C-alpha positions in Angstrom: -11.6 5.2 0.6 -10.0 8.6 0.1 -11.9 11.3 2.0 -12.9 13.4 -1.1 -16.4 12.3 -2.2 -17.3 13.3 -5.8 -21.0 13.4 -6.5 -22.6 13.0 -9.9 -23.4 16.7 -9.8 -19.7 17.5 -9.2 -18.9 15.6 -12.4 -21.7 17.1 -14.4 -20.4 20.6 -13.5 -16.9 19.6 -14.5 -18.1 18.3 -17.9 -20.3 21.4 -18.4 -17.2 23.6 -18.0 -15.9 21.9 -21.2 -19.2 22.2 -23.0 -20.2 18.6 -22.5 -23.8 18.0 -21.4 -24.8 15.3 -18.9 -27.0 14.9 -15.8 -27.0 13.1 -12.5 -30.1 11.2 -13.5 -28.4 10.0 -16.8 -25.5 8.6 -14.8 -27.7 6.8 -12.3 -29.9 5.3 -15.1 -26.9 4.0 -17.0 -24.7 2.8 -14.1 -26.4 3.0 -10.7 -23.6 5.2 -9.5 -24.4 8.2 -7.3 -20.9 9.1 -6.0 -17.3 8.0 -5.9 -14.1 9.0 -4.1 -11.0 10.6 -5.7 -7.6 10.6 -4.1 -5.7 13.8 -3.7 -2.9 14.3 -6.3 -0.2 13.3 -3.8 -2.0 10.1 -2.6 -0.8 6.9 -4.3 -2.1 3.3 -4.5 0.4 2.2 -2.0 -0.8 4.7 0.6 -4.4 3.6 0.2 -3.3 -0.1 0.2 -1.2 0.4 3.3 -4.3 1.6 5.3 -6.4 -1.3 4.0 -3.6 -3.8 5.0 -3.3 -2.2 8.5 -7.0 -2.6 9.0 -6.9 -6.2 7.8 -4.0 -7.1 10.1 -5.9 -5.6 13.0 -9.1 -7.4 12.1 -7.2 -10.7 11.9 -5.7 -10.1 15.4 -2.1 -10.6 14.2 1.0 -8.4 13.8 2.6 -7.3 10.6 5.6 -9.4 11.5 3.4 -12.5 11.1 2.8 -11.8 7.4 5.0 -13.8 5.0 3.4 -12.9 1.7 2.0 -9.7 0.2 0.2 -9.7 -3.2 -1.2 -6.4 -4.5 -3.7 -6.2 -7.4 -3.4 -2.9 -9.1 -3.4 -1.2 -12.6 -2.3 2.1 -11.1 1.1 1.5 -9.5 2.9 4.4 -7.8 5.8 4.0 -10.3 7.0 1.7 -13.0 8.9 -0.3 -10.4 9.2 -1.3 -7.6 5.8 -2.9 -7.1 3.1 -1.5 -4.9 3.4 -4.6 -2.8 7.0 -3.9 -2.0 6.2 -0.3 -1.0 3.5 -1.5 1.3 5.9 -4.1 2.7 8.4 -1.3 3.5 5.8 0.8 5.3 4.6 -2.1 7.3 8.1 -2.7 8.5 8.2 -6.3 7.1 11.5 -7.6 5.7 12.3 -10.6 3.5 8.9 -12.1 2.6 7.8 -12.3 -1.0 5.9 -9.3 -2.3 4.7 -8.7 -5.8 1.9 -7.1 -7.9 -0.7 -8.8 -10.0 -2.2 -6.9 -13.0 -5.5 -8.2 -14.2 -7.4 -4.9 -13.9 -10.8 -5.3 -12.4 -10.3 -9.0 -11.9 -7.0 -8.4 -10.2 -8.2 -9.2 -6.7 -9.6 -12.6 -7.8 -6.3 -13.4 -9.5 -4.3 -12.3 -6.4 -6.5 -14.3 -4.0 -6.2 -17.4 -6.1 -2.4 -17.1 -6.3 -2.1 -16.5 -2.6 -4.4 -19.6 -1.9 -2.2 -21.7 -4.1 1.0 -20.5 -2.4 -0.5 -21.3 1.0 -1.6 -24.7 -0.1 1.9 -25.4 -1.4 3.5 -24.4 1.9 5.3 -21.4 0.4 3.4 -19.1 2.7 1.3 -19.2 5.8 -0.2 -15.7 6.2 -0.8 -13.6 3.1 -2.0 -10.1 2.7 -4.0 -9.8 -0.5 -4.8 -6.2 -1.4 -6.5 -4.4 -4.2 -5.5 -0.8 -4.5 -6.3 1.8 -7.2 -6.2 5.4 -8.1 -8.2 5.0 -11.3 -9.1 8.7 -11.4 -5.5 9.3 -12.8 -6.5 7.3 -16.0 -9.7 9.1 -16.8 -10.5 11.4 -19.7 -12.8 14.0 -18.2 -14.0 15.0 -21.7 -15.5 11.5 -22.2 -18.7 11.4 -20.2 -19.2 7.7 -20.9 -16.1 6.6 -18.9 -15.2 9.4 -16.5 -18.4 8.9 -14.5 -17.7 5.2 -13.8 -14.6 5.0 -11.8 -13.3 5.9 -8.4 -10.3 5.3 -6.1 -9.9 3.1 -3.1 -8.2 0.0 -1.5 -9.4 -3.1 0.3 -7.4 -6.0 1.8 -7.9 -9.5 3.3 -5.6 -11.6 5.5 -5.5 -15.2 4.2 -4.0 -17.9 6.4 -3.4 -21.6 6.4 -6.1 -23.6 8.2 -7.4 -27.1 8.6 -10.8 -25.8 7.5 -10.1 -24.0 4.2 -12.2 -20.9 3.5 -11.5 -20.9 -0.2 -13.5 -23.8 -1.5 -12.8 -23.5 -5.3 -11.6 -20.9 -7.7 -11.2 -20.5 -11.5 -9.3 -17.9 -13.6 -9.6 -17.1 -17.3 -8.3 -14.6 -19.8 -8.7 -14.0 -23.5 -6.5 -11.4 -25.2 -8.6 -11.2 -28.3 -10.9 -8.7 -26.4 -8.1 -6.4 -25.4 -9.4 -3.7 -27.7 -12.7 -3.2 -25.9 -11.2 -2.0 -22.6 -7.7 -0.6 -22.4 -5.3 2.2 -21.6 -3.1 2.2 -24.8 -0.2 4.4 -23.7 3.2 3.5 -22.4 6.6 4.9 -21.5 9.5 5.0 -23.8 12.7 7.0 -23.7 11.5 9.1 -20.8 8.3 10.1 -22.5 4.7 9.0 -22.5 3.8 7.5 -25.9 0.2 7.0 -27.0 -2.9 7.8 -25.0 -2.8 7.0 -21.2 -6.5 7.5 -20.6 -9.0 4.7 -20.4 -10.8 3.6 -23.5 -13.9 1.4 -23.4 -16.5 0.0 -25.7 -19.3 0.0 -23.1 -21.8 -2.1 -25.0 -19.3 -4.8 -25.9 -18.0 -4.9 -22.3 -21.6 -5.2 -20.9 -22.5 -8.1 -23.1 -19.3 -10.0 -22.5 -19.2 -9.4 -18.8 -22.7 -10.7 -17.9 -22.1 -14.0 -19.8 -18.6 -14.6 -18.5 -19.6 -13.9 -14.9 -22.5 -16.4 -15.2 -20.2 -19.0 -16.8 -17.4 -18.8 -14.3 -19.8 -18.8 -11.3 -21.2 -22.1 -12.6 -17.7 -23.5 -13.1 -16.7 -22.8 -9.6 -19.9 -24.2 -8.1 -19.5 -27.4 -10.2 -15.9 -27.7 -8.8 -17.3 -27.5 -5.3 -20.3 -29.8 -6.0 -22.8 -27.1 -5.2 -25.4 -25.1 -7.0 -26.3 -21.4 -6.9 -29.0 -21.9 -4.2 -26.1 -22.6 -1.8 -24.7 -19.1 -2.2 -25.6 -16.8 0.6 -24.0 -13.7 -0.9 -22.8 -12.8 -4.4 -20.0 -10.2 -4.2 -19.3 -9.2 -7.8 -16.9 -6.7 -9.1 -18.7 -3.3 -8.6 -18.6 -2.1 -12.2 -22.1 -1.2 -13.1 -25.4 -1.9 -11.4 -27.0 -3.3 -14.6 -24.2 -5.8 -15.0 -24.6 -7.0 -11.4 -28.4 -7.2 -11.9 -28.0 -9.2 -15.1 -25.5 -11.6 -13.5 -27.9 -12.2 -10.5 -30.8 -12.9 -12.9 -28.7 -15.4 -14.9 -27.7 -17.2 -11.7 -31.4 -17.1 -10.5 -30.3 -15.3 -7.3 -32.6 -12.7 -5.7 -30.9 -9.3 -5.9 -31.1 -8.9 -2.1 -28.4 -11.6 -2.0 -26.0 -9.3 -3.9 -23.6 -7.0 -2.0 -23.8 -3.5 -3.6 -21.4 -0.6 -3.0 -21.1 0.7 -6.6 -23.7 3.3 -5.9 -21.3 5.1 -3.4 -17.9 3.9 -4.6 -18.1 3.7 -8.3 -15.9 1.2 -10.1 -12.7 1.0 -8.1 -11.3 -1.8 -10.3 -9.2 -4.3 -8.3 -10.3 -2.7 -5.0 -14.0 -3.1 -5.6 -14.5 -6.7 -4.4 -12.5 -6.4 -1.1 -14.1 -3.0 -0.4 -17.6 -4.6 -0.9 -16.6 -7.6 1.3 -15.2 -5.3 4.0 -18.4 -3.2 4.0 -20.7 -6.2 4.2 -18.7 -7.9 7.0 -18.4 -4.7 9.1 -22.1 -3.8 8.8 -23.2 -7.3 9.7 -24.7 -8.4 6.4 -22.2 -11.2 6.1 -22.1 -13.7 9.0 -19.7 -16.5 9.9 -20.8 -19.8 8.3 -22.1 -18.2 5.1 -21.1 -19.0 1.6 -19.8 -16.2 -0.6 -19.3 -16.0 -4.4 -16.7 -13.5 -5.3 -16.2 -12.8 -9.0 -14.7 -10.2 -11.3 -14.2 -9.3 -14.9 -11.9 -6.7 -16.5 -9.6 -5.6 -19.2 -7.5 -8.3 -20.7 -10.1 -9.6 -21.0 -9.6 -11.4 -17.7 -12.3 -13.0 -15.5 -12.7 -15.4 -12.6 -14.5 -16.4 -9.5 -13.7 -17.7 -6.0 -16.2 -19.6 -3.7 -15.6 -18.9 -0.1 -17.0 -20.4 3.1 -16.8 -17.5 5.5 
């Protein structure tokens, strides 16, 4: 996480300076969020992603030279090209392995993890860094209190490697572009100029209704592929978008909420970084133990959604 912590009151004061009324209690009631972290203006997604990758490499007990695939999930790249993955590769001192970005917004880490798993299974890679890295604060309209309070910046990474005992049991990806209008950033670059609006736009009620149903459906799909039911899941690690969405998903899966890993209260919605950040938090604080079954799932703009069942 970037070091700068932004409390609800900090945002309330910023909104008030533009004559927009809000309150910390209103933000918590709607989202469950108390704080988030914002990167400094000169800090990029690749810088945050690099730190996450270095920690993942150290946790795995390998060296950067052992990595033969880097996939970065991001909607906030440092530049139009090259990819964030290539910039991370450069800073890690790795040469020649495949490195590319995946853009599925808040479901990006699930997409990236699934692609890396498929490449390892095919023999195209043996040790893959999968990273979600975002500086979503750059996309926010700080005159829109319904969206600017939701998001934060951060990065998380895992090291995925070939094994006789696969940790990824099953995964499923989906997308449906007919819902593109309910969550998007409609601007783009043309002729050296930014055209359109490059701040985030969201129909919050439509996203909420769609997200809960899709997360339930894809979780059941993955469990069916694995021949299991929801009672076998030790921990649900959903995309950390909104506490109410997470609560609704747990209810539909008939999982007690104390089986849900929650970091949205302190991180906000960090898009593609939210699932690996939550996973890292829960592993390092001892909540998640070896031998447990984890359901990772995300949903985001596209609309894109998916889930991965992991035996940790």
